Structures are given as structure tokens and as C-alpha cells.
FIMI-807144 format. One record per residue (C-alpha): residue in three letters; x, y, z. Coordinates in steps of 0.2 Angstrom, whole numbers, plus 5000, padded with zeros to 4 digits. Layout:
% FIMI-807144
ALAXYZ/...
***
This chain:
% FIMI-807144
MET534153414418/LYS533553404435/ALA532753244443/LEU530953274447/ARG530953264466/ASN529653134474/ARG528853094457/LEU529052954445/CYS529052974426/PHE527452944417/PRO528152824404/SER528452704419/LEU526552714424/ILE525452574416/PHE523652614415/ALA522552464420/MET520652504418/ALA519852434434/MET518052464436/PRO517552424454/ASN516252284459/LEU514952404464/SER513852264471/MET514952254486/PRO514052354500/GLY515152484509/PHE516652454498/PHE516652624490/HIS516252784498/ARG515052874486/CYS516252974474/VAL517652844474/ARG519352914471/PHE520052804457/ALA521852834456/ILE522052954441/GLY520752864431/ALA521452694433/THR522552584444/LEU524352634441/VAL525752504441/VAL527352594444/SER529052524438/LEU530752574445/ALA531352674431/VAL532352834435/CYS531652984425/HIS532253154423/HIS531353314418/GLU531753484411/GLU530553564424/PRO530353514442/TRP528453484441/LYS527553444457/LEU526153354448/THR526353204437/ASP527053254420/VAL526153164406/ARG526853264391/GLY526753154375/HIS525753014383/LEU523953074382/PRO522953154368/ASP522653334365/LEU521153414372/ASP519653384360/PHE517853394364/GLU516153464359/LEU514953484373/ILE513653604380/SER514253744391/ASP513353794407/THR512653944397/GLY511853824385/LYS513053854370/GLN514053734360/MET515853734366/SER517453644360/GLN519253654363/ALA519353794350/ASN518553914362/LEU520053884374/ALA521453934363/GLY522754024373/ASP522053964389/VAL522853834401/THR521453714404/LEU521053604419/VAL519753464416/TYR518853374430/PHE517453244428/GLY516153244442/TYR514253284445/THR513253414454/HIS512453284466/CYS514153224472/PRO514253234491/ASP516053254494/VAL517553244482/CYS516753354468/PRO516353504479/GLU518053484489/THR519053484473/LEU518153634465/ALA518353724481/LYS520253694481/LEU520453744463/ALA519553904467/GLN520853934480/VAL522153894467/THR521554024455/HIS521454154469/GLN523254114474/LEU523854134455/GLY523154314455/GLY523554394438/ALA524254224431/ALA522554154432/GLN521954274418/HIS522054134405/VAL521653984416/LYS519953884414/ILE519253744424/LEU518053634415/PHE516953534426/VAL516253394415/SER514653304421/VAL514553114422/ASP512753134426/PRO511953224411/ALA510253164415/ARG510153274430/ASP511553404426/THR510653524414/PRO511553674408/ALA510553784421/VAL511053664435/MET512853664430/HIS512853854429/ALA512253874447/TYR513453744453/VAL515053804445/ASP514653994449/ALA514553954467/PHE516353904467/ASP517254014454/ALA516154104441/GLN517654184433/HIS518654024429/ASP517453884430/VAL516453814415/GLY515153674417/LEU515053554403/THR513653434399/GLY512953344384/SER512353174377/ASP512853014385/SER513852964370/ALA514853124369/ILE515253124388/LYS515752934386/ALA516852974371/LEU517753114381/ALA517953004396/GLN518652854386/ARG519852974378/TYR520753014394/ARG520452844402/VAL519152904415/ALA517952774423/TYR516252814429/GLN514652714433/ALA512952764441/ASP512452664456/LYS510752574457/PRO509452704461/ARG508752714479/ALA506852694483/ASN506752884482/GLY507452884464/GLY509152964470/TYR510752884465/GLU512652924466/VAL513952904452/THR515652814456/HIS516952914446/SER518752944443/SER519453104452/ALA520953154442/ILE521253334436/TYR521953344418/ILE522953494414/PHE523253554396/ASP524353694390/ALA523853844380/LYS524053744364/GLY522853604370/HIS524253484374/ALA524053364389/ARG525453414401/LEU525053364419/ILE523853254430/GLY523453304447/ALA522553204460/ASP521153274471/ASP522253254486/ASP523753344479/PRO524053514489/ALA523453674481/ASP525253744482/ALA525753604469/PHE524453664457/VAL524853844460/HIS526753804456/ASP526453704440/LEU525053814433/ARG526153964436/GLN527553884425/LEU526253834412/ALA525654014411/ASP527454084410/GLU527653974394/THR526254074386/
***
């Protein structure tokens, strides 16, 4: 088995949930890029992998995809609707001024580069701001990036919170401004599940598009 170049094995990463002190002015830049949903403490373990993944291999260390939310078309949707698809899950919101549109734009570039291999790839954009992100709002938003592969998901506060906790995603709404507007501090990890719904990889919003293309192509080949 080949050693994974420039990557550390996931078992050597310890999640420490660290919500920021949002009362500190200027400490966070709007949509804060939490490091893969949490602060990661890395050991010096030497790890080997069967495949030279370019993103972080989490196989066997995160739960399978499991949710029930409302899609941007207004219909109930669950993981059962994605059987046979390689699925990317990203938590964000439509009023996000920077990292969310940047990430969705990059993922649209990824699916374009995948060509025919993207036929069974879906990108789930899960809102952490359901009060404003109605299905209609989500539909207009995701269609602007990749109408073929993107699916906007929203729902009740409790349903979104449960899904976020399942994958150790942190988010918190800032104090509303005088005009009623507000921003939401949130994690920016991209979770990747194989065609059977098993958690396989985690990407960061600043990982290059080529890394996603490489790994998604390998997952697509498995199916």
C-alpha cells in the first residue's frame, strides 16, 4: 500500500469542538472558515492508504449520510433519493458574502471538469439559516451555480441542528444589525460520501479544484 503524500491519516486527527467567542469585534471575518468543522489536533502517526487520495480520508470514522430535509423544489428529500450518487455536503447560507459563493463556484468548476463522470455526482447545500433560506430562495441560489448537480436543502431548526451535530459542524448566528440583517458564522468543510452513502473524504474550502476532481473521479470509478 502506498503512503498518502502530504496527508495525515484521519485516525490521528482528534476533533475538539471550538465555538468562537463571537463577542470579540473583528475577530472573525463573516463566514469564518472553521477547520473542517472543528479544531484538529494532529498526532505524528505514520499512515498508509490503499488509494492516493488528495483530500482527507475519513473512511470508517464518520457516520453514513442520513437526513430528511426539504429540497429547493419544496419536496421532502432524504439520503434514499441519492442512492447510487457520489454526494458532497456543504453547510452554508444564501446571504453569505464570501466563502459560500466561492465554494459553490469552485464545485461547479469541479463538476465541469469531471465531464461524464459527474453524471452521478450531487452537491447538497444545507442551509444554516432556515429563517431566510426558504426553498424558493435556495432554488434561485443553487441554480445560479450548477442547476444540474446542486440541490439546496432547508428545514426546521431542529432538523438542521441534528444533521450538523452528526458531522460535527459548528454554526451560530451573529447579533442582528440595526437594519435586521445578520451573518452566520459556520464551518466550511465539504463532506464527501460514496454511492452507498458511506463517509469517505473531507475537503476544505481552500483545497484546489484539481484535488476534488481527482478524488471524485476515483469514487465514481468505484461505482
